[in-house]
matplotlib code that plots the C-alpha trace (Angstrom):
import matplotlib.pyplot as plt

x = [0.2, 0.9, 1.4, -1.7, -3.5, -3.1, -4.1, -7.5, -8.0, -7.4, -10.4, -12.4, -11.7, -12.7, -16.3, -15.3, -17.9, -17.0, -13.8, -13.2, -10.3, -8.3, -5.7, -2.1, 0.8, 2.2, -1.2, -2.3, -1.2, -3.7, -6.5, -5.7, -6.0, -9.3, -10.8, -10.8, -12.6, -16.2, -15.6, -17.3, -14.7, -16.2, -13.9, -13.7, -12.7, -10.1, -8.4, -9.4, -13.0, -12.1, -11.5, -14.9, -16.6, -15.2, -16.1, -19.7, -19.6, -18.3, -20.7, -23.6, -22.4, -20.9, -18.0, -14.5, -14.3, -11.8, -10.1, -7.0, -4.7, -1.2, 2.0, 3.3, 0.3, -2.4, -1.4, -1.0, -4.4, -5.6, -4.1, -7.4, -9.8, -7.5, -7.3, -11.1, -11.8, -9.1, -10.5, -14.1, -12.9, -14.3, -12.6, -10.8, -8.1, -6.2, -4.1, -1.4, 0.7, 4.6, 7.4, 9.7, 11.3, 14.8, 14.2, 12.8, 14.3, 15.8, 13.1, 12.3, 9.1, 6.0, 7.6, 6.3, 6.9, 3.3, 3.8, 5.7, 3.4, 0.2, 2.0, 0.0, -3.6, -3.5, -4.1, -1.1, 0.7, 2.5, 5.0, 4.8, 8.5, 7.8, 4.5, 4.4, 3.3, 0.4, -2.4, -0.9, -0.7, -4.1, -5.7, -4.3, -5.0, -8.8, -8.7, -6.9, -9.1, -12.6, -11.4, -11.0, -11.5, -11.8, -9.8, -7.6, -5.0, -2.4, -1.1, 1.8, 2.7, 5.7, 4.7, 7.8, 6.2, 2.6, 4.1, 6.3, 4.9, 4.3, 4.3, 1.1, -2.0, -3.6, -5.8, -5.2, -8.1, -7.4, -5.1, -2.6, -1.1, 0.5, 0.8, -2.8, -5.6, -8.4, -10.6, -14.1, -15.9, -15.9, -14.4, -17.1, -16.1, -16.4, -20.0, -20.9, -19.5, -21.4, -24.8, -23.9, -23.8, -26.6, -28.4, -27.1, -27.8, -31.0, -29.9, -28.1, -27.2, -26.1, -23.9, -23.5, -20.7, -20.1, -18.7, -22.2, -23.1, -19.7, -20.4, -24.2, -25.3, -28.0, -31.1, -28.7, -28.5, -32.3, -33.2, -30.8, -32.1, -35.9, -35.1, -33.4, -35.5, -31.9, -31.8, -29.7, -27.8, -25.5, -22.3, -22.2, -21.0, -23.3, -26.4, -28.8, -27.7, -31.5, -34.4, -35.0, -38.6, -37.6, -39.2, -35.8, -33.5, -32.6, -30.3, -26.7, -24.3, -21.5, -20.8, -23.6, -25.6, -29.1, -29.0, -31.3, -28.8, -25.8, -28.1, -28.8, -24.8, -24.4, -26.9, -26.6, -25.1, -23.5, -22.5, -22.4, -19.8, -20.2, -18.0, -17.1, -13.4, -14.7, -13.2, -13.3, -16.8, -18.7, -17.2, -14.9, -14.0, -14.8, -13.3, -15.9, -19.1, -17.5, -16.8, -19.0, -20.1, -19.6, -18.0, -18.4, -16.2, -16.9, -14.6, -13.3, -10.0, -8.3, -6.3, -9.0, -10.3, -8.5, -7.0, -9.1, -10.6, -10.1, -13.4, -14.4, -15.1, -13.1, -14.7, -13.1, -14.8, -17.0, -19.8, -22.4, -21.1, -21.1, -24.6, -25.3, -23.8, -25.3, -29.1, -28.3, -28.4, -31.6, -32.3, -35.2, -33.7, -36.6, -35.3, -39.0, -38.5, -35.3, -36.7, -39.6, -37.3, -35.4, -38.7, -39.3, -36.2, -36.8, -40.2, -38.9, -36.2, -36.4, -37.4, -34.6, -34.7, -36.1, -34.2, -35.3, -38.1, -37.3, -35.0, -35.3, -35.1, -32.6, -33.7, -37.7, -36.5, -34.3, -37.8, -39.6, -37.3, -36.8, -40.8, -41.0, -38.0, -38.6, -38.0, -34.7, -33.4, -29.5, -28.5, -25.2, -24.1, -21.5, -19.2, -20.2, -23.2, -25.0, -23.7, -25.0, -28.5, -28.3, -27.2, -30.0, -33.0, -32.9, -35.1, -33.8, -36.5, -35.0, -32.3, -28.8, -27.1, -23.4, -21.2, -17.2, -17.1, -13.7, -11.7, -14.6, -13.7, -15.5, -16.7, -17.4, -21.1, -21.2, -18.6, -19.9, -23.5, -21.8, -20.4, -23.6, -25.5, -22.7, -23.5, -27.2, -27.0, -25.1, -27.8, -30.2, -31.8, -31.1, -34.5, -33.0, -33.1, -29.8, -29.6, -26.6, -26.6, -24.1, -23.1, -22.4, -18.6, -18.2, -20.0, -17.5, -15.1, -16.6, -18.6, -16.4, -18.2, -21.1, -19.5, -18.9, -22.7, -23.6, -21.0, -21.8, -25.7, -25.6, -28.8, -28.1, -30.2, -27.6, -28.9, -26.9, -27.3, -26.3, -25.4, -22.7, -20.2, -18.4, -20.9, -19.3, -16.2, -18.0, -20.1, -16.9, -15.4, -18.6, -18.6, -14.6, -13.6, -16.3, -17.9, -14.3, -14.6, -11.5, -11.5, -14.9, -16.8, -17.7, -18.3, -17.3, -19.5, -21.0, -24.9, -25.7, -28.7, -26.3, -23.8, -26.5, -27.4, -24.0, -23.9, -27.5, -28.9, -32.2, -32.1, -35.1, -34.5, -36.1, -35.7, -38.0, -40.5, -43.3, -44.7, -41.6, -43.4, -44.3, -40.8, -39.6, -42.1, -41.3, -37.5, -37.5, -39.9, -37.1, -36.1, -32.6, -29.9, -31.3, -29.9, -31.7, -30.5, -31.5, -31.5, -30.1, -29.5, -26.0, -26.6, -28.5, -26.6, -26.1, -27.9]
y = [0.0, 3.4, 6.0, 7.8, 5.1, 5.0, 8.7, 7.9, 4.5, 6.5, 9.1, 6.3, 4.8, 8.2, 8.0, 10.9, 11.5, 14.7, 16.3, 19.7, 20.8, 22.0, 19.5, 20.1, 17.8, 17.7, 16.2, 14.0, 10.8, 11.3, 12.5, 9.5, 7.3, 8.7, 7.1, 3.8, 4.9, 5.7, 9.7, 12.5, 14.6, 18.7, 20.9, 24.4, 27.2, 28.3, 27.0, 29.3, 28.4, 24.8, 25.5, 27.6, 24.9, 22.5, 24.8, 24.9, 21.1, 20.7, 23.2, 21.4, 18.1, 18.1, 16.4, 17.2, 18.8, 17.7, 20.2, 19.4, 21.6, 21.2, 22.9, 26.5, 28.6, 26.1, 25.8, 29.6, 30.3, 27.9, 29.8, 32.2, 29.6, 28.2, 31.2, 31.8, 28.2, 28.9, 31.9, 30.2, 26.7, 24.8, 21.1, 20.7, 18.4, 20.3, 18.1, 19.5, 18.3, 19.2, 19.0, 16.1, 15.6, 15.5, 18.9, 20.5, 23.8, 24.2, 26.8, 24.7, 25.1, 25.7, 24.8, 26.8, 25.9, 25.4, 24.0, 27.0, 30.1, 28.2, 27.7, 30.4, 29.3, 25.5, 23.1, 21.1, 20.6, 17.3, 17.0, 13.6, 11.8, 8.3, 6.9, 4.3, 7.0, 8.3, 6.1, 7.3, 11.0, 11.1, 9.3, 11.8, 14.7, 13.8, 13.4, 16.7, 18.4, 17.3, 17.3, 20.0, 23.5, 22.1, 23.9, 22.9, 20.4, 20.3, 17.4, 18.2, 15.0, 15.5, 13.8, 11.1, 9.9, 10.1, 7.6, 5.3, 2.1, 1.0, -2.6, -2.9, -0.9, -0.6, 2.0, 2.6, 1.9, 4.8, 7.5, 7.6, 11.5, 12.1, 16.0, 16.3, 15.5, 17.9, 18.1, 17.0, 16.7, 20.2, 19.8, 19.0, 21.6, 24.4, 22.9, 23.4, 26.9, 27.9, 26.3, 28.2, 31.3, 31.2, 30.7, 34.1, 36.1, 38.6, 39.4, 36.3, 36.5, 33.8, 35.0, 31.9, 31.7, 29.6, 27.0, 25.9, 25.3, 23.6, 21.2, 20.2, 21.8, 23.9, 21.6, 21.6, 25.3, 25.7, 23.0, 25.1, 28.3, 27.1, 25.3, 28.0, 30.9, 32.6, 34.6, 34.3, 36.7, 35.7, 36.7, 36.8, 32.9, 32.0, 33.2, 30.1, 28.8, 29.5, 30.1, 34.1, 34.0, 32.0, 34.3, 33.9, 34.9, 38.6, 39.3, 39.8, 41.8, 43.7, 46.8, 45.8, 44.1, 44.7, 47.6, 45.8, 42.9, 45.4, 46.7, 43.1, 42.5, 45.8, 45.5, 41.7, 40.9, 37.5, 36.7, 33.1, 33.4, 29.9, 28.9, 32.6, 34.3, 37.6, 39.1, 42.8, 42.5, 41.1, 42.9, 46.0, 46.9, 43.8, 45.4, 47.9, 45.3, 42.6, 45.0, 44.3, 41.5, 37.6, 36.4, 32.6, 31.5, 28.0, 27.0, 23.7, 25.7, 26.8, 29.1, 31.1, 31.5, 34.8, 35.8, 39.1, 39.2, 37.5, 35.0, 34.8, 31.0, 29.4, 26.0, 24.2, 21.0, 20.4, 22.4, 19.2, 17.8, 20.7, 21.3, 18.0, 18.3, 21.5, 20.4, 17.4, 20.1, 22.0, 25.9, 27.7, 31.1, 33.2, 35.5, 36.5, 40.2, 40.3, 38.5, 40.9, 44.0, 42.7, 42.2, 45.7, 46.9, 45.0, 46.4, 49.7, 49.5, 52.1, 51.2, 51.0, 54.1, 53.5, 53.9, 56.2, 55.2, 53.6, 50.8, 47.6, 48.1, 45.2, 44.6, 44.1, 42.1, 39.5, 39.2, 38.7, 36.2, 34.6, 34.0, 32.3, 30.0, 26.5, 26.1, 24.3, 26.1, 27.0, 30.8, 31.7, 35.3, 36.8, 39.8, 43.7, 45.7, 42.4, 40.5, 43.0, 43.3, 39.3, 39.2, 41.8, 40.7, 37.1, 35.3, 31.8, 29.0, 25.3, 26.3, 27.3, 30.8, 30.8, 33.4, 34.1, 35.8, 35.8, 36.6, 38.4, 36.8, 38.2, 35.4, 32.9, 32.6, 30.9, 28.3, 27.5, 27.3, 24.9, 22.8, 23.1, 21.7, 18.6, 17.9, 18.0, 15.4, 13.0, 13.3, 12.6, 16.0, 17.2, 19.5, 21.4, 25.2, 26.9, 30.7, 32.6, 36.5, 38.7, 42.2, 42.7, 43.1, 39.9, 38.1, 39.3, 37.4, 33.9, 34.4, 31.8, 29.1, 29.4, 26.9, 24.6, 24.8, 23.7, 21.5, 19.1, 20.1, 21.8, 23.8, 27.3, 30.2, 33.4, 36.9, 39.8, 43.2, 45.3, 49.2, 49.7, 50.1, 48.3, 49.4, 48.9, 50.5, 53.3, 53.6, 53.8, 56.5, 58.1, 58.7, 58.5, 60.6, 63.0, 61.2, 61.3, 58.1, 56.1, 53.0, 51.7, 52.1, 49.3, 50.5, 48.3, 45.5, 42.9, 43.0, 40.2, 39.1, 38.2, 36.6, 34.3, 33.5, 32.8, 29.8, 29.0, 30.1, 31.9, 35.4, 37.4, 41.2, 43.2, 47.0, 48.2, 46.9, 46.5, 43.3, 42.0, 39.1, 37.8, 38.1, 36.1, 33.5, 33.3, 33.0, 30.5, 28.0, 27.9, 24.3, 24.4, 27.3, 30.7, 34.4, 37.6, 41.0, 43.2, 47.0, 48.8, 52.4, 53.2, 55.6, 52.9, 52.2, 49.0, 49.6]
z = [0.1, -0.8, 1.8, -0.7, 0.1, 3.6, 3.6, 2.0, 3.9, 7.2, 6.1, 5.5, 8.9, 10.4, 8.9, 6.6, 3.6, 2.2, 1.5, 0.0, -2.0, -4.7, -6.5, -7.5, -8.4, -5.1, -4.0, -6.9, -5.4, -2.5, -4.7, -6.8, -4.2, -3.3, -6.2, -4.3, -1.2, -0.9, -0.2, -2.0, -3.3, -3.9, -6.0, -4.9, -6.9, -4.8, -1.7, 1.1, 0.2, 0.7, 4.5, 5.0, 3.2, 5.7, 8.6, 7.1, 7.3, 10.6, 12.4, 10.6, 11.2, 14.3, 12.9, 11.5, 8.3, 5.9, 3.4, 1.2, -0.9, -2.9, -1.9, -2.5, -3.3, -2.5, 1.2, 1.5, 0.4, 2.8, 5.6, 5.7, 6.2, 8.9, 10.8, 10.8, 12.0, 14.6, 15.7, 16.3, 17.3, 14.5, 14.3, 10.9, 9.4, 6.7, 4.4, 2.4, -0.4, 0.0, -2.3, -2.1, 1.4, 0.2, -1.4, 1.5, 2.5, -1.0, -1.8, -5.0, -7.2, -4.9, -1.6, 1.5, 4.9, 5.9, 9.2, 10.3, 8.5, 10.6, 13.6, 15.5, 14.6, 14.6, 17.7, 16.2, 12.8, 11.3, 8.6, 7.9, 7.2, 7.3, 5.2, 8.3, 10.3, 8.4, 10.3, 13.8, 12.7, 11.2, 14.1, 16.4, 14.4, 14.3, 18.0, 18.7, 16.3, 18.2, 21.7, 24.3, 22.9, 18.9, 16.3, 13.0, 12.7, 9.8, 8.0, 5.4, 3.5, 1.0, -2.5, -2.1, 1.6, -0.3, -3.1, -1.0, 0.4, 3.8, 5.1, 6.5, 7.1, 10.3, 11.7, 15.5, 17.5, 20.5, 21.0, 23.6, 23.8, 27.3, 27.0, 25.8, 28.2, 28.2, 31.0, 30.4, 33.7, 35.9, 39.3, 41.8, 44.4, 41.7, 40.8, 44.4, 44.4, 41.4, 43.0, 46.2, 44.4, 42.3, 45.5, 46.6, 43.7, 42.9, 39.2, 37.5, 33.8, 31.7, 28.7, 26.0, 23.9, 20.9, 22.9, 23.9, 20.2, 19.3, 22.6, 21.5, 24.7, 23.5, 25.1, 28.0, 28.2, 27.6, 30.2, 32.9, 32.1, 32.4, 35.5, 37.7, 35.5, 34.6, 32.0, 29.0, 26.6, 23.6, 22.0, 18.1, 18.2, 20.6, 18.3, 18.0, 21.4, 22.4, 19.9, 19.9, 20.7, 23.9, 27.0, 28.8, 25.8, 25.8, 22.6, 21.4, 23.6, 22.6, 20.5, 17.9, 20.3, 21.9, 24.1, 26.3, 26.3, 27.2, 30.2, 31.5, 31.6, 33.2, 36.0, 36.8, 40.1, 38.7, 35.5, 34.1, 31.1, 29.6, 26.0, 25.5, 25.7, 26.7, 23.8, 22.8, 20.4, 23.0, 26.0, 25.1, 28.9, 30.9, 33.8, 34.2, 33.3, 35.8, 38.5, 42.1, 40.6, 40.7, 37.5, 36.8, 34.0, 32.2, 29.3, 28.0, 27.3, 30.7, 28.9, 28.1, 32.1, 33.2, 30.0, 29.7, 33.0, 36.3, 37.4, 40.9, 40.2, 37.2, 36.1, 33.5, 31.3, 28.9, 28.6, 28.1, 31.2, 33.3, 32.6, 33.7, 36.7, 37.6, 36.8, 39.5, 42.2, 43.6, 44.1, 45.7, 44.2, 42.5, 39.9, 38.3, 39.2, 37.5, 34.3, 34.7, 34.5, 31.6, 29.8, 30.4, 29.4, 25.9, 25.4, 25.6, 23.0, 20.4, 17.2, 14.4, 12.0, 8.6, 5.7, 2.7, 0.6, -2.9, -1.4, 0.7, 4.2, 5.3, 8.9, 8.0, 4.9, 7.0, 9.6, 7.0, 5.6, 9.1, 9.5, 6.2, 6.5, 7.9, 11.7, 11.1, 8.4, 8.4, 7.9, 7.1, 7.5, 5.8, 7.2, 7.2, 7.6, 6.3, 9.7, 11.9, 10.3, 10.4, 14.0, 15.1, 13.0, 12.2, 14.3, 15.0, 15.7, 15.8, 13.2, 12.9, 12.5, 11.4, 10.5, 10.8, 14.5, 15.6, 12.5, 10.6, 7.2, 4.2, 1.7, 4.5, 3.6, 0.4, 0.7, 4.4, 3.1, 0.5, 3.5, 5.4, 2.3, 2.3, 5.9, 5.3, 2.4, 4.6, 7.2, 4.6, 4.8, 1.5, 1.6, 4.4, 3.4, 3.4, 3.0, 2.6, 3.5, 1.9, 0.8, -2.8, -1.3, 0.0, -2.5, -5.1, -2.8, -3.3, -6.2, -8.0, -6.0, -7.8, -10.0, -7.4, -6.4, -10.1, -10.7, -7.6, -7.3, -3.8, -4.0, -1.6, -1.7, -2.0, -0.9, -1.9, -0.3, -3.1, -2.0, -4.1, -1.1, 1.6, 4.0, 7.1, 6.2, 4.8, 7.9, 9.6, 7.4, 8.0, 11.3, 12.3, 9.2, 8.6, 5.4, 3.9, 1.9, 0.6, -1.4, -0.5, -3.4, -5.5, -8.9, -11.9, -10.1, -12.3, -13.2, -10.6, -12.8, -16.1, -13.5, -12.4, -15.8, -16.9, -14.3, -15.3, -11.7, -11.5, -9.9, -8.4, -7.8, -4.7, -5.5, -2.8, -0.2, -2.6, -2.8, -0.6, 0.8, -3.0, -3.8, -0.7, -1.4, -5.2, -4.2, -1.6, -4.1, -6.5, -6.8, -6.6, -6.4, -6.5, -6.2, -4.7, -5.4, -2.8, -3.3, -0.2, 0.7, 0.2, 3.3, 5.8, 9.0, 10.5, 13.9]

ax = plt.figure().add_subplot(projection="3d")
ax.plot(x, y, z, "-o")
ax.set_aspect("equal")
plt.show()
């Protein structure tokens, strides 16, 4: 068996069903061996999107996403996607081809030190020197990516290692890494401290981060919140941890969050920060917010606890397991007055300022779209003003909300939606609605993936908010530099309807709010992929 065969067999042993990638000479032995295993190979149109598609797949399936690229520019193109996954703790195994082992360090054609280049944003990386190590390396990589704080793992395999023979293929049953033992169960003493602190609190709040979703603990969060009557807010990555209409959910916190959510954090006397990093977008001045209150910080990654703010009660462990332990305790605390007060704050929130006539109101559009989507729909927001509107006005039911939170990578939504579609097909839920929402700037960063959608028959609905600007940067320049705009106008953009036609994809236009209900209905009822071109006021702000 060749090393390349062992790579393919290792993926098969891990139960991998989809691989997203782009071939080149240095990875061709692997792709040739992939012909002998039952794994779908999805050809993206640029390598960065292979990582984004694998990310979307991982976030919907709950499994490790796999992306593949060749050496040199193929590997370096993958970097932004790897960094994006690392920032949001998405489990990926990223496989790259490499030049011949004997030529490493010689600056030969398409050589790049990809393990060195990605060192700061992978959980671990391997440069495979011996084909006999391939089964062990792949087993370890999947284990590392999917346990503890999830994240990307890189495997770089020189072409001569792929083409060399191994004496016998045996995929390991177990992994034993002396220096990697992530904590799963929370410490019993700390669990008791949490319950005791809750019994003393009068205004507790749970701030749910993306870790709640990644650990598969959404139902546990809801059960815990409702058992004790504790209100919940979320970070951007925590959106969809609870349904939007849950009576105990009070919106997203942070610079672009809901005022009443931020007020809840400010006035609380106890905060349970769970699966969140206490990063600047969620809490810009943590010392001010945390002052004079109890902070309980729960995370599977001990490095995150205390990094940005010192907790009163630190608790390390898997969130799902910790919720199970917390639920085994009883408390007679009553927070109904606090919940009622937050309800008043929410009801008194000012309405968003309406845009000028003759354009589509993005906030109202997203609200109407959300109501028409099926309960389990997957909504993928890109980065920019569209992300702010999506976070603020998308109504989550039982579905999934995805976006690039930690890195804020434009062009994420379309390839991530492609990966989400692949995961839905694998789960035999191919009819599940998947919508990618982007601006005209972010769309043009990944519009080449329309070809991927067509080639692999992956129906995704794409909504383009078109305002002719890099909207969020224009908004920043308006506020910071008194409307002195620099390099934000998108003149020269294509006619999106003609572009869609070139890919044989239907395109629906929405120029204003007239008959917007009927337009959304017709768009969602189109079989297969479709694009909606939505005309947005260039001067509309994201709040």
